[in-house]
C-alpha positions, 0 to 999 in steps of 0.5 A: 500500500502506498504511504499516505501524504498525511503520514507524520514526518521526521519533522515535528508537527501537530495534527488535530484528529476528529474522533467522531461523536462517541463510538470508537469505531467511527474514527477514520482509519487515517485518524487511528493510524496517526494517533498510533504514530504520535509521540504525544497525544493531547486531550482536552477537558472542560475543567479540572474535574472532567474526564476526557470523553475523547480520550476514552474513545481512543484508549484502545488505539494508544500505546502508553508505554511509548507515548506521552498522554497529556490532558489539558484544561480548555476553559470555556466559561471563565472570564475572557482574560483567564481563557485567553491566558489558558489558550496562550499557555497551551499553544506555547506548550504545543509549539515547544513540543513541535519545535523539538521534533515531536509528533503531536496529535490533538484529539477532539470530539466530532470534527476539528473544524466544526464548533471544535475546541481546536479552533481556539488553539489553531487561532493562537498557533497561527497568531503566535507560532506561524512556523508550527506545522498544523494539519487536521484529519476530519471526523464524523460529526454528531449531526450525521450519526444522529440523523442516521439513528433518528432515521431523519434525512438531513437533505432531500432533493433541493432541501435546505439544511440549517445548522444553528447554535441554540445559544442565539437569540429568540429573534434569530432562532425564530427566523430559522423556524419558518423555513423548510428543510431540516433544522439542526440545533446544537448546544441545546443543553442549557437552552433546552427549556427555552428552545422547546417553548419556541418550537412548541409555539411554532408547532414543531415540537412533535416534529423534533428529535432530541438526541443525547450522548451518541455512541456513549453510555446513556445514549437516548433518542426521543422523538417528541420534545414534550417527552424530554424530562429534566434527567434527559438533559445532557451537555452532549445533546442536539435537536433535529427538526424536520420541516417537510418540503414540497418536492416535484 
């Protein structure tokens, strides 16, 4: 088999690998190979009490006896100054490793370029360490896995697919509820009561599917938002809404 151009080279480099939504079998072959070739594997956690879900997904592909496994806190809800400092410190650490010739893999849930923690890191590296080689390996988005398990098409014929963070204002979200096609609502955990109320008022609650913890313990698919209980809410969750369109 010919060697891929994406193999890690003798020079140091950083590769961000998307590990998918949760099922270890949904990592790409390229991602598995590059994880195995790495000298250093960096996994993000949200705060100091978190375990890394991304790390648990790839645990069977690691070789701890020869690889350095590093978990770093990637703050998302701290004051802006603290967040910026944390990102700078992590970028500096990675730049030092790469400049020393180490092969570094940064793992992230889903895809590195789609609402990913990695994007903050990429910005810091591009700004302060432009000499550091950075590549990405795409991962399967939770949206694709969710659509398959819910048996709900994301796009059919000339449908429009709309993807919206649930953190937007009611006014902005309302503007997306009136169009045809499939609507994907991300980051719904803390906004769920508000989102459900808006969908109920629009007559869409029974056309929506709530999906949590895809490929992980506690996975659940609920085909009616009115049946979602408090204990069903989870950080790793999304909502799909299918508005039927006329097809010729």
